[in-house]
C-alpha positions in Angstrom: -122.4 -39.5 32.1 -121.3 -42.5 30.0 -117.7 -41.3 30.2 -117.8 -40.9 34.0 -119.3 -44.4 34.4 -116.6 -46.0 32.4 -113.9 -44.1 34.3 -115.4 -45.2 37.6 -115.3 -48.8 36.3 -111.6 -48.3 35.5 -110.9 -47.4 39.1 -111.9 -43.7 39.6 -113.2 -43.5 43.1 -116.5 -41.5 43.9 -114.4 -39.0 45.9 -112.0 -38.6 42.9 -114.9 -38.3 40.5 -116.5 -35.5 42.6 -113.2 -33.7 42.8 -112.7 -34.0 39.0 -116.2 -32.8 38.3 -115.6 -29.7 40.6 -112.3 -28.9 38.8 -114.0 -29.4 35.4 -116.8 -27.0 36.3 -114.2 -24.3 37.4 -111.7 -24.7 34.6 -113.9 -25.9 31.7 -111.2 -28.5 30.8 -112.4 -31.9 29.5 -112.8 -34.6 32.1 -110.0 -36.8 30.8 -107.6 -33.8 31.0 -108.6 -32.9 34.5 -108.2 -36.5 35.7 -104.8 -36.8 34.2 -103.6 -33.4 35.4 -104.6 -34.1 39.0 -103.2 -37.7 38.9 -106.6 -39.2 39.9 -106.2 -42.1 37.5 -103.3 -43.4 35.4 -103.3 -42.4 31.8 -103.5 -45.9 30.4 -106.6 -46.7 32.5 -108.2 -43.5 31.3 -107.4 -44.3 27.6 -108.7 -47.9 28.0 -112.0 -46.8 29.5 -112.6 -44.2 26.9 -111.8 -46.6 24.1 -114.3 -49.0 25.5 -116.9 -46.3 26.0 -116.7 -44.8 22.5 -115.6 -47.9 20.5 -112.4 -46.4 19.3 -108.9 -47.9 18.9 -106.0 -46.9 21.1 -103.1 -45.1 19.5 -100.0 -47.4 19.1 -96.5 -46.1 19.0 -96.1 -47.2 15.4 -98.8 -44.7 14.4 -97.0 -41.7 15.9 -95.3 -39.6 13.1 -91.7 -38.5 13.3 -92.7 -35.0 12.0 -95.8 -32.9 11.9 -98.0 -33.7 8.9 -98.2 -31.0 6.2 -101.9 -30.2 6.5 -104.0 -27.0 6.5 -104.5 -27.2 10.3 -103.6 -24.5 12.8 -101.5 -25.8 15.7 -103.6 -23.6 18.0 -106.7 -25.4 17.1 -105.1 -28.8 17.7 -103.8 -27.6 21.0 -107.1 -26.2 22.1 -108.9 -29.5 21.3 -105.9 -31.7 22.3 -105.8 -33.5 19.0 -103.0 -34.9 16.9 -103.0 -35.9 13.2 -101.3 -39.3 12.9 -101.3 -40.2 9.2 -103.1 -39.8 5.9 -104.0 -42.8 3.8 -106.7 -44.0 1.4 -109.2 -44.1 4.3 -108.6 -40.4 5.1 -106.9 -38.7 8.1 -106.2 -40.7 11.3 -106.6 -38.4 14.3 -105.7 -39.0 17.9 -107.9 -37.2 20.5 -107.7 -37.0 24.3 -111.4 -36.3 24.6 -113.6 -38.5 22.3 -116.7 -36.6 23.4 -115.4 -33.4 21.6 -117.4 -33.5 18.4 -116.0 -30.1 17.2 -112.5 -31.4 16.6 -113.4 -34.0 14.0 -115.8 -31.7 12.3 -113.2 -28.9 12.2 -110.5 -31.1 10.8 -112.8 -32.5 8.2 -113.8 -29.0 7.1 -110.2 -27.7 7.0 -108.7 -30.6 5.1 -111.6 -32.0 3.1 -110.7 -35.5 4.3 -112.6 -38.2 6.1 -111.6 -38.4 9.7 -111.1 -41.5 11.8 -110.3 -41.0 15.5 -108.3 -42.9 18.0 -107.8 -42.3 21.8 -104.5 -41.1 23.3 -103.6 -40.2 26.9 -103.2 -36.6 27.9 -99.5 -36.8 28.8 -98.6 -38.8 25.7 -100.5 -36.3 23.6 -98.7 -33.4 25.3 -95.2 -34.9 24.9 -95.9 -35.6 21.2 -97.5 -32.2 20.6 -94.5 -30.4 22.2 -92.1 -32.4 20.0 -94.0 -31.8 16.7 -95.4 -28.3 17.2 -93.5 -26.7 20.0 -93.9 -26.4 23.8 -97.4 -25.8 25.2 -97.1 -22.8 27.5 -99.2 -20.2 29.4 -98.6 -16.7 28.1 -97.1 -14.5 30.8 -99.2 -11.5 31.7 -97.9 -8.0 31.2 -96.7 -5.7 33.8 -94.0 -7.4 35.8 -93.6 -6.0 39.3 -90.9 -3.6 40.3 -87.8 -4.7 42.2 -89.1 -3.8 45.6 -92.7 -5.1 45.3 -91.9 -8.8 45.7 -90.7 -8.2 49.3 -93.6 -6.2 50.5 -96.5 -8.7 50.9 -97.5 -9.6 54.4 -97.7 -13.1 55.7 -101.5 -13.1 55.8 -101.8 -12.0 52.1 -99.3 -14.7 51.0 -101.0 -17.4 52.9 -104.4 -16.4 51.3 -102.6 -16.5 47.9 -101.4 -20.0 48.7 -104.9 -21.2 49.3 -106.2 -19.8 46.1 -107.8 -22.7 44.1 -105.6 -22.2 40.9 -102.4 -22.4 43.0 -103.6 -25.6 44.7 -104.5 -27.2 41.4 -101.3 -26.1 39.8 -99.2 -27.9 42.4 -101.3 -31.0 42.1 -101.2 -31.0 38.3 -97.5 -30.4 38.2 -96.7 -33.3 40.6 -99.1 -35.6 38.7 -97.6 -34.7 35.3 -94.0 -35.0 36.7 -94.7 -38.5 38.1 -96.4 -39.5 34.8 -93.4 -38.4 32.9 -90.9 -40.0 35.3 -89.4 -36.7 36.3 -87.2 -36.6 39.4 -87.4 -32.8 40.0 -89.6 -29.8 39.2 -87.8 -26.5 38.8 -89.8 -23.3 39.4 -87.5 -20.5 38.0 -88.2 -16.8 38.2 -88.0 -14.6 35.1 -88.5 -10.9 34.7 -91.9 -11.5 33.1 -93.1 -14.3 35.4 -91.9 -17.9 35.9 -90.8 -21.0 34.0 -91.4 -24.6 34.9 -88.8 -27.2 33.9 -88.8 -31.0 34.6 -85.7 -33.0 35.1 -86.3 -36.2 33.1 -83.6 -38.9 33.0 -81.1 -36.4 34.2 -82.0 -33.7 31.6 -84.0 -30.5 32.1 -87.0 -29.9 29.8 -89.2 -26.8 29.8 -92.9 -27.5 30.3 -94.6 -24.2 30.6 -94.5 -20.5 31.5 -96.4 -18.8 34.3 -97.6 -15.3 34.9 -96.1 -13.3 37.8 -99.2 -13.8 39.9 -99.4 -17.5 39.3 -95.7 -17.9 40.1 -96.3 -16.0 43.4 -99.2 -18.3 44.2 -97.2 -21.4 43.4 -94.3 -20.5 45.6 -96.6 -19.5 48.5 -98.5 -22.8 48.2 -95.2 -24.7 48.3 -94.1 -22.8 51.4 -97.4 -23.7 53.2 -97.1 -27.4 52.2 -93.5 -27.5 53.5 -94.3 -25.7 56.7 -91.9 -22.9 55.8 -92.0 -19.2 56.7 -94.3 -17.6 54.1 -93.2 -14.1 55.0 -89.4 -14.6 54.6 -88.3 -13.9 51.1 -84.6 -13.3 51.7 -83.4 -16.6 53.1 -83.1 -20.0 51.5 -85.5 -22.5 53.1 -85.8 -26.3 52.9 -88.9 -28.4 53.8 -90.6 -31.6 53.0 -94.2 -32.9 52.6 -96.1 -35.8 51.1 -98.5 -35.6 48.2 -100.5 -38.2 46.2 -100.1 -38.9 42.5 -101.2 -41.9 40.3 -102.9 -43.3 43.4 -99.8 -43.6 45.5 -98.0 -41.3 48.0 -95.0 -39.3 46.8 -92.5 -37.8 49.2 -91.6 -34.2 48.3 -88.5 -32.3 49.3 -88.7 -28.5 48.8 -85.9 -26.0 48.3 -86.9 -22.3 48.2 -84.1 -20.0 47.0 -84.1 -16.2 46.5 -83.0 -14.8 43.1 -82.7 -11.4 41.4 -86.3 -11.6 40.2 -87.9 -13.2 43.3 -88.0 -16.6 44.9 -87.6 -19.8 42.9 -88.1 -23.4 44.0 -86.9 -27.0 43.3 -89.3 -29.8 44.1 -87.6 -33.2 44.5 -90.0 -36.1 44.0 -89.2 -39.4 45.9 -91.4 -42.1 44.6 -90.5 -45.1 46.8 -92.8 -47.4 44.8 -90.6 -46.8 41.7 -87.2 -47.6 43.4 -85.5 -50.6 41.8 -83.7 -52.6 44.4 -82.1 -55.3 42.2 -78.6 -55.0 40.7 -79.7 -56.4 37.3 -82.7 -54.1 37.1 -80.4 -51.1 37.8 -78.3 -52.1 34.8 -75.3 -53.9 36.4 -73.8 -56.7 34.2 -73.4 -60.2 35.6 -69.6 -59.9 36.2 -70.1 -56.6 38.1 -72.9 -58.1 40.2 -70.7 -61.1 41.2 -67.9 -58.7 42.4 -70.3 -56.6 44.4 -72.1 -59.5 46.0 -68.9 -61.1 46.9 -67.6 -57.9 48.6 -70.8 -57.3 50.6 -71.1 -61.0 51.6 -68.0 -60.7 53.8 -68.8 -60.4 57.5 -66.6 -57.3 57.9 -64.9 -54.7 55.7 -65.6 -51.5 53.9 -67.4 -51.3 50.5 -67.6 -47.9 48.9 -69.5 -46.6 45.9 -68.2 -43.4 44.1 -69.6 -41.2 41.5 -71.1 -37.7 40.9 -74.1 -36.3 42.8 -77.3 -37.8 41.4 -75.4 -40.7 40.0 -77.5 -43.4 41.7 -74.9 -44.3 44.4 -77.6 -44.5 47.2 -79.8 -46.7 45.1 -76.9 -49.1 44.6 -76.4 -49.3 48.4 -80.1 -49.9 48.8 -79.8 -52.8 46.4 -77.0 -54.2 48.6 -79.0 -53.8 51.8 -82.0 -55.5 50.1 -79.7 -58.5 49.2 -78.3 -58.6 52.7 -81.5 -58.5 54.7 -82.0 -61.6 56.9 -83.7 -62.4 60.2 -80.3 -63.1 61.9 -78.7 -59.7 60.9 -79.0 -56.3 62.5 -78.7 -53.5 59.8 -78.6 -49.8 60.8 -78.4 -46.8 58.5 -77.9 -43.0 58.7 -79.1 -41.2 55.6 -79.8 -37.7 54.2 -82.6 -38.2 53.3 -84.1 -41.6 53.8 -85.3 -42.4 50.3 -86.7 -45.9 50.8 -87.9 -47.5 54.0 -87.1 -51.1 54.9 -89.4 -52.8 57.5 -86.6 -54.7 59.1 -83.8 -52.1 59.0 -83.2 -49.4 61.7 -82.9 -46.2 59.6 -81.9 -42.8 61.0 -82.4 -39.4 59.3 -79.5 -37.0 59.5 -80.3 -34.0 61.7 -77.3 -31.5 62.1 -79.5 -29.2 64.3 -79.6 -32.0 66.9 -75.9 -32.8 66.4 -76.8 -36.0 64.6 -74.2 -36.1 61.8 -72.8 -39.0 59.8 -69.8 -39.2 62.1 -71.8 -38.9 65.4 -74.4 -41.4 64.3 -71.7 -43.9 63.2 -70.0 -43.7 66.6 -73.4 -44.3 68.3 -74.1 -47.3 66.1 -70.9 -49.0 67.3 -72.7 -49.3 70.7 -75.8 -50.6 69.1 -74.4 -54.0 68.3 -75.1 -54.0 64.5 -73.8 -56.4 61.9 -74.1 -54.1 58.9 -73.9 -50.3 58.9 -74.9 -48.0 56.0 -73.5 -44.4 56.1 -75.0 -42.1 53.5 -71.7 -40.4 52.6 -68.1 -40.2 53.8 -67.5 -36.5 53.4 -64.9 -35.6 56.2 -61.9 -37.1 58.0 -63.8 -37.9 61.2 -66.5 -39.9 59.3 -63.8 -41.7 57.3 -61.7 -42.7 60.3 -64.8 -43.9 62.2 -66.0 -45.9 59.2 -62.6 -47.6 59.0 -62.6 -48.3 62.7 -66.0 -49.8 62.5 -64.8 -52.1 59.7 -61.8 -53.1 61.7 -63.9 -54.1 64.7 -66.0 -56.7 62.9 -68.7 -54.7 61.0 -69.6 -54.5 57.3 -69.7 -50.8 56.4 -71.4 -49.6 53.2 -71.1 -46.0 52.1 -70.6 -43.5 49.3 -67.7 -41.1 48.5 -66.9 -38.6 45.9 -64.1 -39.8 43.6 -63.6 -40.0 39.9 -63.2 -43.7 39.6 -62.9 -46.9 41.7 -59.1 -46.7 41.9 -59.2 -43.1 43.2 -61.2 -44.0 46.3 -58.3 -45.1 48.5 -56.3 -42.0 47.5 -59.3 -39.9 48.5 -59.4 -41.6 51.9 -55.6 -41.1 52.4 -56.2 -37.4 51.7 -58.8 -37.6 54.5 -55.9 -38.6 56.8 -56.7 -42.4 57.0 -53.6 -44.4 57.3 -52.8 -46.6 54.2 -52.2 -49.7 56.3 -55.7 -49.4 57.8 -57.3 -49.1 54.3 -55.3 -52.1 53.1 -56.8 -54.1 56.0 -60.4 -53.0 55.6 -61.3 -52.1 52.0 -63.0 -55.1 50.3 -64.0 -53.4 47.1 -64.8 -50.0 45.6 -67.2 -49.3 42.8 -67.6 -46.3 40.5 -70.7 -45.6 38.5 -72.5 -43.2 36.2 -76.1 -43.0 35.0 -76.7 -43.1 31.3 -80.1 -42.8 29.6 -81.6 -46.0 28.1 -82.6 -45.9 24.4 -86.3 -46.0 23.8 -87.2 -49.6 22.6 -90.0 -48.2 20.4 -88.1 -45.8 18.2 -84.3 -46.3 18.3 -82.6 -47.1 15.0 -79.4 -48.8 14.0 -76.3 -46.7 13.6 -72.7 -47.1 12.5 -70.3 -49.0 14.7 -67.7 -46.6 16.2 -64.7 -48.5 15.1 -62.1 -45.9 16.0 -63.4 -45.7 19.6 -63.6 -49.5 19.9 -60.0 -49.9 18.7 -58.8 -47.3 21.1 -60.5 -49.2 23.9 -59.1 -52.6 22.8 -62.6 -54.0 22.3 -62.5 -55.3 18.7 -64.7 -58.3 19.7 -67.8 -56.1 20.1 -70.6 -57.1 17.8 -72.5 -54.5 15.6 -75.6 -53.7 17.6 -75.2 -50.0 18.1 -78.3 -47.8 17.9 -79.2 -44.1 18.0 -82.1 -42.2 19.6 -85.0 -40.9 17.5 -87.9 -39.7 19.7 -91.6 -40.7 19.9 -94.6 -40.1 22.1 -93.5 -42.8 24.5 -90.1 -41.3 25.4 -88.2 -38.1 26.0 -86.0 -37.3 23.0 -85.4 -41.0 22.2 -84.6 -42.1 25.7 -86.7 -43.9 28.3 -85.3 -44.3 31.8 -81.7 -44.7 33.0 -79.2 -47.4 33.7 -75.9 -47.8 35.4 -72.5 -48.1 33.8 -69.9 -49.2 36.4 -66.5 -50.5 37.3 -65.4 -52.4 40.4 -62.0 -52.7 42.0 -61.6 -55.8 44.2 -58.9 -55.3 46.9 -57.0 -58.6 46.6 -53.5 -59.0 48.1 -51.8 -57.2 45.1 -54.1 -54.1 45.3 -53.8 -54.0 49.1 -50.0 -54.0 48.8 -50.3 -51.0 46.4 -52.4 -49.1 48.9 -50.1 -49.9 51.8 -47.2 -48.4 49.8 -49.3 -45.4 48.8 -49.2 -46.6 45.1 -50.1 -44.3 42.3 -53.3 -44.4 40.3 -52.1 -46.1 37.2 -51.1 -49.5 38.8 -54.4 -49.6 40.7 -56.4 -48.8 37.6 -54.7 -51.7 35.8 -56.5 -54.0 38.2 -59.9 -52.8 37.1 -61.0 -55.6 34.7 -63.8 -53.6 33.0 -63.4 -49.8 33.2 -66.4 -47.4 32.9 -65.8 -46.9 29.2 -65.7 -50.6 28.6 -68.9 -51.2 30.4 -70.6 -48.4 28.5 -69.5 -49.6 25.1 -70.6 -53.1 25.8 -74.1 -51.8 26.7 -74.1 -49.5 23.7 -73.3 -52.5 21.5 -76.3 -54.3 22.9 -78.6 -51.4 21.9 -79.3 -50.4 25.5 -77.8 -46.9 25.2 -76.0 -44.8 22.7 -72.2 -44.2 22.4 -72.8 -40.4 22.6 -74.7 -40.9 25.8 -71.8 -43.0 27.3 -69.3 -40.3 26.4 -71.5 -37.5 27.7 -71.8 -39.3 31.1 -68.1 -39.8 31.4 -67.1 -36.3 30.3 -69.7 -34.6 32.6 -68.3 -36.3 35.8 
């Protein structure tokens, strides 16, 4: 009762408290774990309320060990009681616990080690990340007896829908989304295996395994996702896409669902779009001051074409959103066509792509020209018709913002020429092109200094860089030494010299020479500032 009162004081609503109590009664899990799994309250609020209720300190990042302590403690016991040994000193053993009301854990540790035990509180997700790093991934053991090849296609729609409404399947979806949001994951992958299923999160661009599922639980999870996305629960042979909205950490999360058949049954990818977490400022995204000035100058022009290039998932759309955010004004009309709309602006007319209704990038762009806009955002230029229409819109007095797939900023005009756009039209309309990659930020809590990569610096003609390079380590606050992502970028401004090269169908090398700070240069500068690692910069450039 004392715990619940403190949690309600920390912001847990009566409805959420009732829901947590019901889930606790059914699962037997401690109240703090249930609340964190279901995303009913943020972990830091849970920890603060429990620390106040039990008079315990909160675990700090400095207390988290780099390796598991050499103690006579079974990892299974620590996992069951959600505890973590932090350090041993003259005062005894310092122990982090998720549930301070669990009296058995301190007594058990005291009995096994013969040491005095002092407890601190830690959030469930922080505990789980640290436990996985030190002792191995926490997972559900798959049940035996995988189904035969034909069995997965034989369930009827009614049976599958009943399975999707099963309480464990409902709770599993809620807990997965809550945990993914807490861990800053962009995607949840549900993958079929011969003996069940595997859950992986994409965190800062990298996939990390979270748990294993039995065949029955995997069936229930897929069925539940189909119901949420209003998909055909009886169709197992066709790829299906849907979307829905869920709640996590007290705010709505847009969810895009992709169901895909595989040799062992259906799998799923859940894309999480947390609009409250979208950064719409160039500096917050990681752009340096010189790059911001070039981009702002290009998009401040009343007409022209500004294009952002890079790989899929490289943050191109977010960069365009930052440009739109900077351009919004009462005297401007801004229209967009996107797939999907990832962030809503109150004063911008935004259109969702719908090929089934013949609403494509090209057709929407042509319709926009009759809508008297000042600024047009097109999600992607992917075909000659869209490319030609975008150039025509820029020629007729509009500012057009879009993305395109090209290796670097200088390759963009060549890519457009391959799409049958005349070079003289590009020379007249392109104001700037920007290329970017996303690299992981080093965790500020645990990164450590490392040697300066002199050979690479000399090869890039950057001998003036100072020695501030750091390497990832890993702690409970991050994922393998990294925490979040940032942009590395290059921008090509189309002045008279570059425009002349485009008009003459110039080769790549002369145009690349006009890029003041290439991607590698920008990455090394940020690595020298301790913001990312050299290996991470090289990985991002080699992967594209």
